[in-house]
C-alpha positions as CSV (number, residue, x, y, z in Angstrom):
1,X,11.5,-13.5,-23.8
2,X,13.7,-13.7,-27.3
3,X,16.4,-16.7,-28.1
4,X,19.9,-16.3,-29.2
5,X,22.3,-19.1,-29.6
6,X,20.0,-21.4,-27.3
7,X,20.6,-18.4,-25.0
8,X,17.9,-16.9,-23.2
9,X,16.9,-13.0,-23.1
10,X,14.5,-11.9,-20.4
11,X,13.4,-8.2,-20.4
12,X,14.7,-6.4,-17.0
13,X,11.0,-5.9,-15.7
14,X,10.7,-9.6,-15.5
15,X,12.8,-9.2,-12.4
16,X,11.1,-6.3,-10.6
17,X,8.5,-6.4,-7.7
18,X,5.0,-5.5,-8.5
19,X,5.2,-2.3,-6.8
20,X,7.4,-0.9,-9.3
21,X,4.9,-2.4,-12.4
22,X,2.0,-0.5,-10.6
23,X,3.3,1.7,-8.4
24,X,3.2,1.7,-4.4
25,X,2.6,4.1,-1.7
26,X,5.0,6.4,-0.1
27,X,5.5,8.9,2.6
28,X,7.9,11.5,2.7
29,X,9.3,13.8,5.5
30,X,10.4,16.5,3.6
31,X,12.0,18.6,6.2
32,X,14.6,21.3,6.9
33,X,17.0,19.0,8.1
34,X,16.6,15.2,6.7
35,X,14.5,13.9,4.1
36,X,12.6,10.3,5.9
37,X,11.2,8.3,3.1
38,X,8.7,5.3,4.2
39,X,7.4,2.7,1.6
40,X,4.2,1.1,2.3
41,X,5.0,-2.7,3.8
42,X,8.9,-1.9,4.4
43,X,8.8,1.3,6.8
44,X,11.5,3.7,6.4
45,X,14.3,3.1,3.7
46,X,15.8,6.2,3.0
47,X,17.2,8.9,6.1
48,X,19.5,11.7,4.6
49,X,20.3,15.3,5.1
50,X,18.3,17.4,3.1
51,X,21.4,18.9,1.6
52,X,22.3,19.3,-2.3
53,X,25.6,20.6,-3.8
54,X,25.5,22.3,-6.7
55,X,28.4,23.5,-9.2
56,X,27.6,27.4,-10.1
57,X,29.7,27.3,-12.9
58,X,28.5,24.3,-14.6
59,X,24.9,24.3,-13.1
60,X,25.0,20.8,-12.5
61,X,24.2,18.7,-9.1
62,X,27.5,17.1,-7.6
63,X,26.5,15.5,-4.6
64,X,22.8,14.9,-2.2
65,X,22.4,13.5,1.2
66,X,25.2,12.8,3.1
67,X,27.7,13.2,0.6
68,X,26.5,17.2,0.5
69,X,26.4,17.3,4.0
70,X,29.9,16.2,4.2
71,X,30.8,18.8,1.8
72,X,29.2,21.6,3.9
73,X,32.1,24.8,4.7
74,X,34.6,22.9,2.6
75,X,33.6,23.1,-1.2
76,X,35.2,24.9,-3.7
77,X,34.2,28.7,-4.4
78,X,32.1,27.5,-7.1
79,X,30.0,24.9,-5.6
80,X,27.4,26.2,-3.2
81,X,26.3,23.5,-0.9
82,X,22.9,24.3,1.0
83,X,19.6,23.2,2.3
84,X,16.6,23.5,-0.2
85,X,13.8,23.5,2.4
86,X,14.4,26.3,4.9
87,X,11.8,26.3,7.9
88,X,9.9,24.2,6.4
89,X,9.0,25.2,3.5
90,X,10.7,25.0,-0.1
91,X,13.2,28.1,-0.2
92,X,14.6,27.0,-3.7
93,X,12.0,24.6,-6.2
94,X,14.1,23.3,-8.2
95,X,16.6,22.1,-6.0
96,X,13.8,20.6,-3.5
97,X,12.5,19.0,-7.0
98,X,15.3,17.1,-7.6
99,X,16.1,16.0,-4.1
100,X,12.4,14.3,-4.3
101,X,13.0,12.7,-7.5
102,X,16.5,11.5,-6.6
103,X,15.0,9.4,-3.5
104,X,12.0,8.5,-4.9
105,X,14.1,7.0,-8.0
106,X,16.2,5.3,-5.3
107,X,13.2,3.7,-4.2
108,X,11.1,2.5,-7.4
109,X,13.9,2.1,-9.7
110,X,14.1,3.2,-13.3
111,X,11.5,0.6,-14.6
112,X,7.9,1.6,-13.2
113,X,5.0,1.5,-15.3
114,X,3.1,3.5,-12.7
115,X,3.9,6.5,-10.9
116,X,4.0,6.1,-6.8
117,X,1.0,7.3,-4.6
118,X,2.6,10.3,-2.1
119,X,2.3,11.3,1.1
120,X,4.3,14.2,2.5
121,X,3.9,16.5,5.5
122,X,3.8,20.1,5.8
123,X,4.1,22.3,9.3
124,X,0.9,23.5,10.7
125,X,-0.5,27.0,9.1
126,X,1.8,26.9,5.8
127,X,0.5,29.0,3.4
128,X,-1.7,27.5,0.2
129,X,0.9,28.8,-1.9
130,X,3.6,26.8,0.2
131,X,1.5,24.1,0.3
132,X,0.9,24.2,-3.6
133,X,4.6,24.6,-4.0
134,X,5.2,21.2,-2.1
135,X,2.4,19.2,-4.3
136,X,4.0,21.0,-7.2
137,X,7.3,19.7,-6.3
138,X,6.7,16.3,-5.4
139,X,4.4,15.6,-8.8
140,X,6.8,17.2,-11.1
141,X,9.7,14.6,-9.3
142,X,7.3,11.7,-10.3
143,X,4.1,11.4,-8.0
144,X,1.0,9.9,-9.3
145,X,-0.9,11.7,-6.6
146,X,-0.2,13.8,-4.0
147,X,-1.8,14.1,-0.4
148,X,-0.6,16.4,2.2
149,X,-0.8,16.3,5.9
150,X,0.1,18.6,8.4
151,X,3.4,16.9,10.6
152,X,1.5,17.2,14.1
153,X,-0.8,15.1,13.0
154,X,1.5,12.8,11.4
155,X,4.1,12.6,14.1
156,X,1.7,12.2,16.6
157,X,0.3,8.8,14.9
158,X,4.4,7.9,14.5
159,X,4.4,8.4,18.3
160,X,1.7,5.6,18.8
161,X,-0.9,8.6,20.1
162,X,-4.4,7.0,19.0
163,X,-5.9,10.2,17.2
164,X,-9.3,8.8,16.7
165,X,-9.7,8.4,20.5
166,X,-12.3,11.7,21.8
167,X,-9.5,12.2,24.4
168,X,-6.8,14.7,23.9
169,X,-3.5,14.7,23.1
170,X,-0.6,16.8,22.8
171,X,2.1,16.9,21.0
172,X,5.8,19.2,20.0
173,X,7.5,18.2,17.3
174,X,10.7,20.2,17.0
175,X,12.1,19.5,13.8
176,X,15.1,21.3,12.0
177,X,13.7,24.5,10.9
178,X,9.9,24.6,12.4
179,X,8.7,23.7,15.7
180,X,4.9,22.2,15.9
181,X,2.9,22.8,19.1
182,X,-0.9,20.7,18.8
183,X,-3.6,19.6,20.7
184,X,-5.5,16.8,18.3
185,X,-8.7,15.0,19.4
186,X,-11.1,12.5,17.1
187,X,-8.6,12.3,14.0
188,X,-7.8,16.1,13.7
189,X,-6.1,19.1,14.8
190,X,-7.9,20.8,17.4
191,X,-5.6,24.1,18.1
192,X,-1.8,24.3,16.6
193,X,0.8,26.5,16.6
194,X,4.0,26.3,14.2
195,X,7.0,28.3,14.4
196,X,9.9,29.2,12.4
197,X,12.2,27.7,15.1
198,X,14.4,24.5,15.1
199,X,16.9,22.7,15.8
200,X,19.1,24.8,12.6
201,X,18.2,28.0,14.7
202,X,19.8,26.5,17.8
203,X,22.4,26.0,15.4
204,X,22.8,29.6,14.7
205,X,22.5,30.8,18.0
206,X,25.3,28.8,18.9
207,X,27.3,30.5,16.1
208,X,26.3,33.9,16.7
209,X,27.0,33.2,20.5
210,X,30.8,32.3,19.6
211,X,31.6,34.9,17.5
212,X,30.4,37.4,20.1
213,X,31.7,35.9,23.6
214,X,34.4,34.4,22.3
215,X,35.8,35.8,19.3
216,X,35.5,32.5,17.2
217,X,33.7,32.2,13.9
218,X,32.6,28.0,13.3
219,X,30.6,26.8,11.0
220,X,26.9,24.9,11.3
221,X,28.9,21.5,11.3
222,X,30.8,22.6,14.4
223,X,27.7,24.3,16.0
224,X,25.3,20.9,15.8
225,X,28.6,19.2,17.2
226,X,28.8,21.2,20.1
227,X,25.0,21.1,20.8
228,X,24.8,17.6,20.4
229,X,27.9,17.0,22.6
230,X,27.3,19.0,25.5
231,X,24.2,21.2,24.6
232,X,21.5,21.3,27.5
233,X,18.2,23.1,27.7
234,X,18.4,23.3,31.6
235,X,20.7,24.2,34.4
236,X,20.9,21.3,36.4
237,X,24.4,21.7,38.0
238,X,26.2,19.3,35.8
239,X,28.7,21.4,33.4
240,X,31.1,19.7,30.6
241,X,33.4,20.9,28.4
242,X,34.5,20.9,24.7
243,X,37.4,22.3,22.3
244,X,36.1,24.4,19.7
245,X,38.2,25.1,16.6
246,X,37.5,28.3,14.3
247,X,38.4,31.1,13.0
248,X,39.2,34.2,15.0
249,X,36.9,36.9,14.5
250,X,39.9,39.6,15.1
251,X,43.0,37.8,13.2
252,X,41.2,36.0,10.7
253,X,43.8,32.9,11.7
254,X,42.9,29.6,12.9
255,X,42.4,29.2,17.1
256,X,41.1,27.0,19.6
257,X,38.3,28.2,22.5
258,X,36.8,26.2,25.2
259,X,33.5,26.0,25.7
260,X,31.0,24.2,28.3
261,X,27.4,23.5,28.6
262,X,26.1,26.4,30.3
263,X,27.6,28.7,27.6
264,X,25.6,26.3,25.0
265,X,22.3,26.8,27.3
266,X,23.1,30.5,27.1
267,X,23.1,31.0,23.7
268,X,19.7,28.5,22.9
269,X,17.9,30.7,25.8
270,X,15.9,32.6,23.5
271,X,14.7,30.1,20.6
272,X,13.9,27.4,23.7
273,X,12.1,30.4,25.3
274,X,9.9,30.7,22.2
275,X,8.9,27.6,22.4
276,X,8.1,27.5,25.6
277,X,5.8,30.1,25.4
278,X,4.2,28.7,22.5
279,X,3.7,25.1,24.8
280,X,1.8,27.4,27.1
281,X,0.5,29.7,24.8
282,X,-1.5,26.3,23.5
283,X,-2.2,25.0,26.9
284,X,-4.3,28.6,27.7
285,X,-6.6,28.2,24.5
286,X,-7.4,24.3,24.8
287,X,-11.0,23.8,26.1
288,X,-10.9,22.4,29.5
289,X,-11.8,18.7,28.9
290,X,-9.1,18.2,26.4
291,X,-6.9,20.0,28.9
292,X,-7.8,17.6,31.5
293,X,-6.7,14.7,29.3
294,X,-3.4,16.0,28.5
295,X,-2.2,16.5,32.4
296,X,-3.2,12.7,32.5
297,X,-1.3,11.6,30.0
298,X,1.3,14.3,29.3
299,X,3.0,16.0,26.6
300,X,4.4,13.9,23.2
301,X,7.6,15.3,22.1
302,X,8.5,14.4,18.7
303,X,11.5,15.5,16.3
304,X,15.0,15.7,16.4
305,X,15.2,18.8,18.4
306,X,13.7,17.2,20.9
307,X,16.9,15.2,21.5
308,X,18.5,18.0,23.5
309,X,19.4,16.9,26.8
310,X,16.7,17.9,29.2
311,X,14.2,19.6,26.8
312,X,11.9,17.1,28.4
313,X,12.6,18.7,31.7
314,X,12.3,22.3,30.2
315,X,8.5,21.7,28.8
316,X,7.5,19.8,32.3
317,X,8.8,22.6,34.3
318,X,6.7,25.5,32.1
319,X,3.6,23.7,32.6
320,X,3.3,21.3,35.3
321,X,2.8,18.5,33.2
322,X,4.9,14.8,32.3
323,X,6.3,15.3,29.1
324,X,8.1,12.7,27.3
325,X,10.4,11.5,24.0
326,X,8.8,9.2,22.0
327,X,10.4,6.2,20.9
328,X,11.7,7.6,17.7
329,X,11.4,11.1,17.6
330,X,13.9,11.7,14.4
331,X,11.2,8.6,12.4
332,X,8.1,9.8,13.7
333,X,6.4,12.3,11.0
334,X,7.7,9.7,8.3
335,X,6.1,6.5,10.2
336,X,3.1,8.6,10.8
337,X,2.5,9.6,7.6
338,X,3.3,6.3,6.0
339,X,0.2,4.8,8.4
340,X,-1.8,7.3,7.3
341,X,-2.3,5.9,3.8
342,X,-4.0,3.1,5.2
343,X,-6.5,5.5,7.0
344,X,-7.0,7.5,4.3
345,X,-10.8,7.4,4.3
346,X,-10.7,8.0,8.4
347,X,-8.4,11.0,7.5
348,X,-10.0,12.6,4.8
349,X,-11.0,15.7,6.6
350,X,-7.1,16.0,7.7
351,X,-4.8,16.3,4.5
352,X,-5.1,17.7,1.1
353,X,-4.9,15.9,-2.4
354,X,-4.2,16.5,-6.0
């Protein structure tokens, strides 16, 4: 502390919380659609679109998160707006590192004597190269230590399942770029499968359907809005209509078209069938005792894609078992990874660390 003209001048470090002096524990769900950050003793503090906008002429980032997502399909030619994570793995290393550093600094601030320990989730079945890319990006973004955990395990913990129990549990985590299907028991993954199918795949399917059947070209934002507004996974007699505006594939001019929910269901049929097939396939490979446990307790659905109307009923019909959405499907992976920070010893066989 210094004095000047009888006035005290304090170092900015004086005002920092202990976590910024000595580092803290942070969990990151680095998804295709969103990045969710959980801080120990605080819970989820960031939930933003995993989108970045780069001025390629100046080689400079101009926006991230919500601001960047608002630019999708509307940015000038020199600005590229995109998701640096695709199908659950890093597609653009530098952009991913920038995104991680941006949000880690928002959490920790600029004054920190010790870097944070970070646990990050990855899809089941990623390659060693893909896993190492995530670890390196997080370390370069400012982490002291990095722990990598499989998404279905984190999702199950976040959904409130007791994964330490010997009884079997089943989780279907439908994220933005991947769907992870897993059987869990005794704090580990017994059997799993990861599909490169997610809610972004649904958006792409809607875009293709409209181009082929309505002669209308729309962007990802419009496709996502249609999916959320009138999208459904099953035919149940209900049918809702929506107006869609886009560009005519025939004239190139602005055009409007009517779309109903059953048309959206038709558009989503192929990716949904692939997910159902994976769920049934995993159940067929599950040991009998664990399969009996799942039949008793049902299948837990997590991830933003699982919010699609009727998805729970689709899975229930295909398996003959109860299927239910967890309370916080969008946050379950981050919440679960955050809770796992306090149980590293018990879960030591279920993660990789630097």
